[in-house]
BAFI-3210 file (N, C-alpha, C; in Angstrom, 3 decimals, decimal comma, padded with zeros to 6 digits):
// residues 68
n [1|2|3|4|5|6|7|8|9|10|11|12|13|14|15|16|17|18|19|20|21|22|23|24|25|26|27|28|29|30|31|32|33|34|35|36|37|38|39|40|41|42|43|44|45|46|47|48|49|50|51|52|53|54|55|56|57|58|59|60|61|62|63|64|65|66|67|68]
n.u [031,287|033,825|036,480|038,659|038,161|038,389|041,076|042,273|041,480|042,789|045,472|045,620|045,253|047,554|049,570|048,994|049,446|052,146|053,291|052,619|053,448|051,846|049,642|048,265|048,447|045,907|044,383|044,802|043,657|041,003|040,328|040,565|038,588|036,368|036,340|035,859|033,328|031,901|032,051|030,612|028,094|025,139|022,804|022,159|022,242|020,400|018,831|016,846|015,247|013,304|013,452|013,359|010,758|009,238|009,771|011,105|011,374|011,628|010,103|007,555|004,604|004,125|002,666|-000,084|-000,678|-002,496|-002,635|-003,404]
n.v [-010,441|-012,219|-011,366|-012,988|-013,745|-011,276|-010,638|-012,792|-012,234|-009,754|-010,559|-012,209|-010,356|-008,797|-010,735|-011,349|-008,870|-008,452|-010,564|-010,281|-008,380|-007,015|-006,081|-003,138|-000,235|000,830|-001,467|-002,851|-001,076|-001,137|-003,810|-003,771|-001,885|-003,381|-005,286|-003,630|-002,697|-005,119|-005,656|-003,544|-003,735|-005,026|-005,684|-007,966|-009,950|-012,214|-013,006|-014,623|-014,396|-016,137|-018,568|-021,295|-021,774|-022,463|-024,954|-027,538|-028,243|-030,936|-031,999|-031,593|-033,000|-033,934|-035,771|-035,745|-033,629|-031,826|-031,472|-028,663]
n.w [-112,199|-110,509|-108,214|-108,738|-111,380|-112,683|-112,183|-113,527|-116,162|-116,561|-116,282|-118,505|-120,580|-120,218|-120,752|-123,431|-124,714|-124,156|-125,541|-128,185|-130,762|-132,509|-131,186|-129,881|-127,705|-127,713|-128,237|-125,852|-123,985|-124,864|-124,271|-121,481|-120,894|-121,637|-119,608|-117,406|-118,077|-118,020|-115,302|-114,189|-115,344|-114,515|-115,640|-117,067|-115,244|-114,062|-111,263|-108,867|-105,804|-104,885|-106,231|-105,538|-104,839|-106,988|-107,995|-110,154|-113,690|-113,893|-111,892|-112,705|-113,975|-117,090|-118,443|-118,631|-120,184|-122,537|-126,015|-127,947]
ca.u [032,564|034,507|037,825|039,552|037,930|038,949|042,535|042,630|041,320|043,863|046,715|045,528|045,497|048,979|050,349|048,783|050,093|053,595|053,747|052,158|053,870|050,807|048,652|048,619|047,904|044,462|043,820|044,842|042,657|039,684|040,103|040,349|037,271|035,386|036,278|035,187|031,913|031,339|031,946|029,599|026,796|024,413|021,479|021,913|022,413|019,064|018,750|015,572|015,348|012,305|013,542|013,034|009,322|008,568|010,114|011,829|010,631|011,715|009,049|006,269|004,082|003,617|002,008|-001,509|-000,741|-003,283|-002,245|-004,570]
ca.v [-011,133|-012,288|-010,777|-013,943|-013,653|-010,001|-010,787|-013,713|-011,506|-008,764|-011,289|-012,661|-009,184|-008,465|-011,746|-011,204|-007,642|-008,635|-011,600|-010,028|-007,033|-006,370|-005,464|-001,760|000,286|000,949|-002,806|-003,151|-000,232|-001,663|-005,036|-003,365|-001,251|-004,472|-005,860|-002,634|-002,730|-006,365|-005,543|-002,551|-004,044|-006,125|-005,768|-009,310|-010,868|-012,569|-013,853|-014,505|-014,885|-017,165|-019,600|-022,618|-021,914|-022,864|-026,329|-027,645|-028,896|-032,375|-032,374|-031,359|-034,160|-033,527|-036,896|-035,446|-032,401|-031,974|-030,616|-027,923]
ca.w [-112,223|-109,227|-108,202|-109,389|-112,824|-113,144|-112,170|-114,609|-117,427|-116,658|-116,551|-119,889|-121,430|-120,077|-121,461|-124,874|-125,187|-124,081|-126,475|-129,544|-131,153|-133,316|-130,308|-129,529|-126,451|-127,907|-128,062|-124,428|-123,332|-125,240|-123,505|-120,083|-120,848|-121,673|-118,257|-116,560|-118,446|-117,500|-113,850|-113,847|-115,940|-113,882|-116,247|-117,566|-114,133|-113,623|-110,082|-108,185|-104,429|-104,619|-107,266|-105,018|-104,634|-108,220|-108,358|-111,411|-114,765|-113,680|-110,959|-113,343|-114,685|-118,400|-119,093|-118,827|-120,970|-123,768|-127,120|-128,472]
c.u [033,157|035,879|038,799|039,394|038,529|040,466|042,984|042,527|042,447|045,209|046,751|045,821|046,978|049,836|050,214|049,511|051,617|054,113|053,336|052,464|052,802|049,726|049,149|048,075|046,393|043,761|043,737|043,773|041,251|039,354|039,826|038,982|036,154|035,224|035,544|033,694|031,225|031,138|030,831|028,196|026,178|023,058|021,155|022,075|021,048|019,128|017,431|015,703|014,423|012,323|013,070|011,534|008,596|008,847|010,859|010,961|010,652|010,611|007,664|005,863|003,445|002,841|000,535|-001,724|-001,504|-002,817|-003,490|-004,384]
c.v [-011,142|-011,624|-011,695|-013,895|-012,382|-010,102|-011,693|-013,025|-010,492|-009,431|-011,783|-011,517|-008,830|-009,441|-011,593|-009,983|-007,795|-009,597|-011,362|-008,576|-006,289|-005,701|-004,103|-001,401|000,420|-000,400|-003,173|-002,359|-000,739|-002,924|-004,723|-002,706|-002,299|-005,098|-004,908|-002,641|-003,977|-006,300|-004,597|-002,969|-005,266|-006,339|-007,155|-010,368|-011,188|-013,517|-013,576|-015,125|-016,069|-018,289|-020,951|-022,834|-022,466|-024,306|-026,358|-028,331|-030,408|-032,873|-032,248|-032,583|-033,688|-034,646|-036,622|-034,143|-032,658|-030,992|-029,939|-027,628]
c.w [-110,818|-109,348|-108,948|-110,910|-113,402|-113,224|-113,309|-115,967|-117,620|-116,938|-117,994|-120,858|-121,405|-120,878|-122,975|-125,426|-125,183|-125,144|-127,921|-129,910|-131,953|-132,460|-129,843|-128,150|-126,555|-127,738|-126,583|-123,676|-123,630|-124,433|-122,035|-119,932|-120,894|-120,294|-117,320|-116,827|-117,901|-115,997|-113,423|-114,273|-115,281|-114,524|-116,780|-116,483|-113,540|-112,432|-109,387|-106,799|-104,179|-105,646|-106,771|-104,841|-105,852|-108,623|-109,670|-112,444|-114,594|-112,749|-111,579|-114,144|-115,987|-119,099|-119,379|-119,611|-122,256|-124,819|-127,671|-129,923]
res [x|x|x|x|x|x|x|x|x|x|x|x|x|x|x|x|x|x|x|x|x|x|x|x|x|x|x|x|x|x|x|x|x|x|x|x|x|x|x|x|x|x|x|x|x|x|x|x|x|x|x|x|x|x|x|x|x|x|x|x|x|x|x|x|x|x|x|x]
***
């Protein structure tokens, strides 16, 4: 997440808690913990330095592909 995304999420949480009497401190803490987890967890961030070396599916000629 970028700094701007984190700030936007925190502002959203603040607004929701201030405008909804049914939300508790526990709800707010849970939402903040989700943001912290998202910021720390890079296990789903799939980036490859050599992506450009493989070309795209649009460049691949599938017209001669044989079905087996």
